[in-house]
C-alpha positions in Angstrom: 0.7 -22.9 5.8 -3.0 -22.7 5.0 -4.6 -19.4 4.3 -8.2 -18.2 3.3 -9.1 -18.7 -0.4 -9.7 -15.4 -2.0 -12.1 -14.8 -5.0 -10.6 -12.0 -7.0 -12.3 -11.4 -10.3 -10.2 -10.0 -13.2 -10.9 -6.3 -13.9 -10.7 -6.7 -17.7 -14.0 -6.2 -19.4 -13.8 -5.4 -23.1 -17.6 -4.2 -23.5 -17.6 -2.1 -20.4 -14.3 -0.5 -21.4 -15.7 0.5 -24.7 -18.7 2.1 -22.9 -16.5 4.0 -20.4 -14.2 5.3 -23.2 -17.1 6.3 -25.3 -18.4 8.5 -22.4 -14.9 9.9 -21.9 -14.5 10.8 -25.6 -18.0 12.5 -25.4 -17.1 15.0 -22.7 -16.5 18.6 -23.6 -12.7 18.4 -24.3 -10.4 17.1 -27.1 -10.2 13.3 -27.0 -7.6 12.2 -24.6 -6.7 15.6 -23.4 -7.0 14.7 -19.7 -4.2 12.3 -20.2 -3.5 10.0 -17.2 -6.8 11.2 -15.5 -8.7 9.4 -18.2 -6.7 6.2 -17.7 -7.4 6.5 -14.0 -11.1 7.0 -14.3 -11.2 4.0 -16.8 -9.3 1.8 -14.3 -11.5 2.9 -11.3 -14.7 2.1 -13.2 -13.4 -1.2 -14.4 -12.6 -2.2 -10.8 -16.1 -1.4 -9.8 -17.5 -3.0 -13.0 -19.9 -0.2 -13.4 -20.0 2.5 -16.0 -21.6 5.0 -13.4 -19.7 4.1 -10.1 -19.5 7.0 -7.7 -16.5 7.9 -5.7 -17.6 9.5 -2.5 -16.3 7.6 0.5 -12.4 7.5 0.8 -10.3 6.4 3.8 -6.8 6.1 4.7 -5.5 3.2 6.9 -2.0 3.6 8.5 -1.0 0.3 10.1 1.8 0.4 12.7 4.2 -2.2 14.1 7.6 -2.7 15.6 10.4 -5.0 14.3 12.7 -7.4 16.1 15.3 -6.6 13.3 16.1 -3.4 15.2 18.0 -5.5 17.7 20.8 -5.4 15.2 21.2 -1.5 15.5 20.3 -0.9 11.9 18.4 2.4 12.4 19.3 5.8 14.0 15.8 5.9 15.8 14.8 3.7 18.7 11.8 1.4 18.5 10.0 3.9 20.9 9.5 6.2 18.1 6.8 3.9 16.6 4.8 4.2 19.7 5.4 8.1 19.9 4.5 8.6 16.2 1.3 6.6 16.6 0.2 8.9 19.4 1.4 12.0 17.2 -0.8 10.7 14.3 -3.9 10.2 16.5 -3.3 13.7 18.1 -3.2 15.3 14.6 0.5 16.3 14.5 2.0 13.9 11.9 2.1 14.7 8.2 -0.6 12.2 7.3 -2.9 13.8 9.9 -2.5 17.3 8.7 -2.7 16.3 5.1 -6.0 14.1 5.6 -7.5 17.0 7.6 -6.9 19.4 4.7 -8.3 16.9 2.1 -11.3 16.0 4.2 -10.3 12.3 4.1 -10.5 10.1 7.3 -7.3 8.5 8.6 -7.4 5.5 10.9 -4.2 4.4 12.6 -4.1 0.7 13.5 -1.9 -0.8 16.2 -0.9 -4.1 14.6 2.1 -4.8 16.9 3.6 -1.7 18.6 5.8 -2.2 21.6 3.8 -0.2 24.2 0.1 -0.1 25.3 -2.4 2.4 24.0 -5.7 3.6 25.4 -8.7 3.4 23.2 -9.2 6.6 21.5 -10.8 8.2 18.4 -8.8 7.5 15.3 -6.9 4.5 16.7 -7.9 0.8 16.4 -6.0 -1.6 18.7 -5.5 -4.8 16.9 -2.2 -5.9 18.4 -0.9 -9.4 17.4 2.2 -9.0 19.6 4.5 -6.3 20.9 6.7 -6.4 17.8 8.0 -9.2 15.6 11.1 -11.4 16.3 14.5 -10.6 14.7 14.3 -12.1 11.1 18.1 -12.3 10.8 18.0 -15.0 13.4 14.5 -16.6 13.2 11.3 -16.2 11.4 9.6 -12.9 12.3 6.1 -14.3 13.0 4.6 -17.7 13.9 2.1 -19.1 11.3 -0.7 -18.2 13.7 0.5 -14.6 14.0 1.0 -14.0 10.3 -2.6 -15.5 9.5 -4.0 -13.3 12.3 -2.4 -10.2 10.8 -3.8 -11.0 7.5 -7.2 -11.5 8.8 -7.2 -8.2 10.8 -6.3 -6.3 7.6 -8.9 -8.4 5.7 -11.7 -7.4 8.2 -10.7 -3.7 8.1 -11.1 -3.7 4.4 -14.3 -5.6 4.2 -15.9 -3.5 6.9 -14.7 -0.1 5.7 -17.7 0.8 3.5 -15.2 2.6 1.2 -15.3 3.3 -2.5 -11.4 3.8 -2.4 -9.0 2.8 0.1 -5.5 4.3 0.8 -2.9 2.3 2.7 0.2 3.5 4.6 2.4 2.2 7.5 4.5 3.4 10.4 7.2 1.3 12.1 10.9 1.6 13.0 12.8 -1.1 11.0 10.1 -1.7 8.5 12.2 -0.8 5.4 14.6 -3.7 6.5 11.5 -6.1 6.4 10.4 -4.6 3.1 13.8 -5.0 1.6 14.0 -8.6 2.7 10.6 -9.4 1.3 11.5 -7.9 -2.1 14.6 -10.0 -2.1 12.7 -13.3 -1.3 9.7 -12.6 -3.5 11.7 -11.5 -6.5 14.9 -13.4 -6.0 16.9 -10.3 -5.9 20.3 -9.7 -4.2 19.6 -7.8 -0.9 22.3 -5.4 -1.7 20.0 -4.1 -4.3 16.9 -3.8 -2.2 18.4 -2.2 0.8 18.2 1.7 1.2 18.7 4.2 3.9 15.2 4.0 5.5 15.0 6.5 8.3 18.6 7.6 7.9 20.8 4.6 8.2 24.3 5.7 6.7 28.0 4.7 7.0 28.6 1.8 9.4 24.9 1.6 10.4 23.9 1.1 6.8 26.6 -1.5 6.4 25.0 -3.3 9.5 21.6 -3.0 8.0 22.8 -4.7 4.8 24.6 -7.4 6.7 21.5 -8.1 8.8 19.2 -8.3 5.8 21.6 -10.6 3.9 21.8 -12.9 6.9 18.0 -13.0 7.2 17.4 -13.7 3.5 20.0 -16.3 3.4 18.5 -17.9 6.6 15.0 -18.1 5.0 15.4 -18.5 1.4 15.4 -22.2 1.3 12.7 -22.5 3.9 10.4 -20.0 2.1 10.7 -22.2 -1.0 9.0 -19.6 -3.3 5.8 -19.3 -1.1 4.8 -15.6 -0.9 2.9 -16.3 2.5 5.9 -18.1 3.9 8.2 -15.2 2.8 5.8 -12.8 4.4 5.8 -14.7 7.6 9.6 -15.1 7.8 10.8 -11.7 7.1 7.5 -9.5 7.2 6.1 -7.2 9.8 2.6 -7.3 11.4 1.8 -4.0 9.6 3.0 -5.4 6.3 1.0 -8.6 6.6 -2.1 -6.5 7.7 -1.7 -4.5 4.6 -1.4 -7.6 2.5 -4.7 -8.9 4.0 -6.3 -5.5 3.4 -5.3 -5.4 -0.1 -6.7 -9.0 -0.9 -10.0 -8.4 0.9 -10.5 -5.0 -0.9 -9.8 -6.6 -4.3 -12.3 -9.4 -3.5 -14.9 -6.6 -2.6 -14.0 -4.6 -5.8 -12.6 -1.8 -3.6 -9.6 -0.3 -5.5 -6.5 0.4 -3.3 -4.0 3.3 -3.5 -0.6 1.9 -2.4 1.8 4.3 -0.8 5.6 3.9 -1.2 8.3 1.3 -0.6 7.0 -0.6 2.4 3.4 -0.7 1.3 4.5 -1.8 -2.3 6.2 -4.8 -0.6 2.8 -5.7 1.0 1.1 -5.2 -2.5 3.8 -7.5 -4.1 3.0 -10.2 -1.6 -0.6 -9.9 -2.4 -0.2 -10.0 -6.0 2.1 -13.1 -5.7 -0.6 -14.8 -3.6 -3.4 -13.8 -5.9 -2.2 -12.4 -9.3 -5.6 -10.7 -10.3 -5.1 -8.4 -7.3 -2.9 -6.3 -9.4 -5.7 -4.8 -11.4 -7.3 -3.2 -8.3 -4.0 -1.4 -7.2 -3.1 2.2 -8.0 0.5 2.9 -7.0 0.6 6.3 -5.5 4.2 7.5 -6.2 7.8 6.4 -6.9 9.4 6.7 -3.5 12.9 8.3 -3.1 13.8 5.0 -1.1 16.3 2.9 -2.9 14.9 0.1 -5.1 11.2 1.4 -5.3 11.7 3.0 -8.6 13.5 -0.1 -9.9 10.7 -2.4 -8.7 7.9 -0.1 -10.3 9.9 0.0 -13.6 10.6 -3.9 -13.6 7.0 -4.6 -13.0 5.8 -2.2 -15.7 3.9 0.0 -13.2 3.5 3.8 -13.8 3.1 5.6 -10.5 0.7 8.5 -10.3 3.3 10.8 -8.8 7.0 11.2 -8.3 7.7 13.8 -5.6 11.0 12.4 -4.1 9.0 11.5 -0.9 9.9 8.6 1.4 8.0 9.3 4.6 5.4 6.5 4.4 2.4 6.9 6.7 0.1 6.9 3.7 1.2 10.5 2.5 1.7 9.5 -1.1 -1.6 7.7 -1.1 -3.4 10.6 0.2 -2.2 12.8 -2.5 -2.9 10.3 -5.3 -6.3 9.6 -4.0 -7.2 13.3 -4.5 -6.0 13.0 -8.1 -8.1 10.0 -8.7 -11.1 11.9 -7.1 -10.5 14.7 -9.5 -10.6 12.3 -12.4 -13.9 10.9 -11.4 -15.2 14.3 -10.8 -14.5 15.2 -14.5 -15.9 11.9 -15.6 -19.2 12.3 -13.7 -19.7 16.1 -13.7 -18.4 17.4 -17.0 -21.0 18.1 -19.7 -21.2 16.1 -23.0 -20.9 17.8 -26.3 -24.7 17.2 -26.7 -25.9 18.5 -23.5 -23.6 21.6 -23.5 -24.6 22.5 -27.0 -20.9 22.4 -28.0 -20.0 21.4 -31.5 -18.1 18.0 -31.6 -15.2 16.9 -33.5 -15.7 17.0 -37.3 -15.2 13.8 -39.0 
């Protein structure tokens, strides 16, 4: 399965790092006293490859899609909820909508594959690949053409965003099932470890969810043969593939990406497996309360910015983490140095 060749440069640059740290250490504060904020500023500037890179334009993209796996009755909410929630986001009534409004950060919702037709309206982009994926417990979720198209849509959105910092989120009934299966295939982990309650699957329904994901992983494991793109095609969703493309294109353009929770992190994992240098451009927003996310972050040696027991998705965790990165950069750019503030520095 062919795909675009990405040119993603490593973020590591010892000389630039020394320059950034020297500035951080010369700000009017004890060395290292801003803790993780200093690390965030350093990482942001290394992504940008500039000691003075600004952070002004931020944007959240929430990609939405439906999933054929819901045919297995593995979620308490019907697929129609994806369509209804997209409208709710566009009208300003969802958590991501109200949080973005308060933060002054734009939120664009993208229809990647929702069952149901939308009218063009502000805040909504219609990029529908198909009205939902196929049931991955019985067949591949996407054709090669569909998967590549979803990657390309995400790629174009990132490349044309004009952003300094991107935040990503998702909406789609059934997408925690896709994410769980993707983690299982990409990391060779038993699906029983990666499956959680999602939108509230408990009891018999949770057992059905586990069985459906186990069947899907078993069906596609050999055929995927370790290829991240093939795993994405077989068990992913249109919105997950779109996020993967968005991450890869953003990294290629040196745009750091703030990754939301469990589902968005599965897209990030696919991107990292496709192009390992991508990882340097990713800021993981929070440790989701969804089962397995914290285990994944720990196993990968990733320290999330926040841990608030959230598991909503939509990009809500990304939005909060972006504000913290913005404050870190505000300190870096706006704080006085010891010299220009006339404050005595540390005595040797």
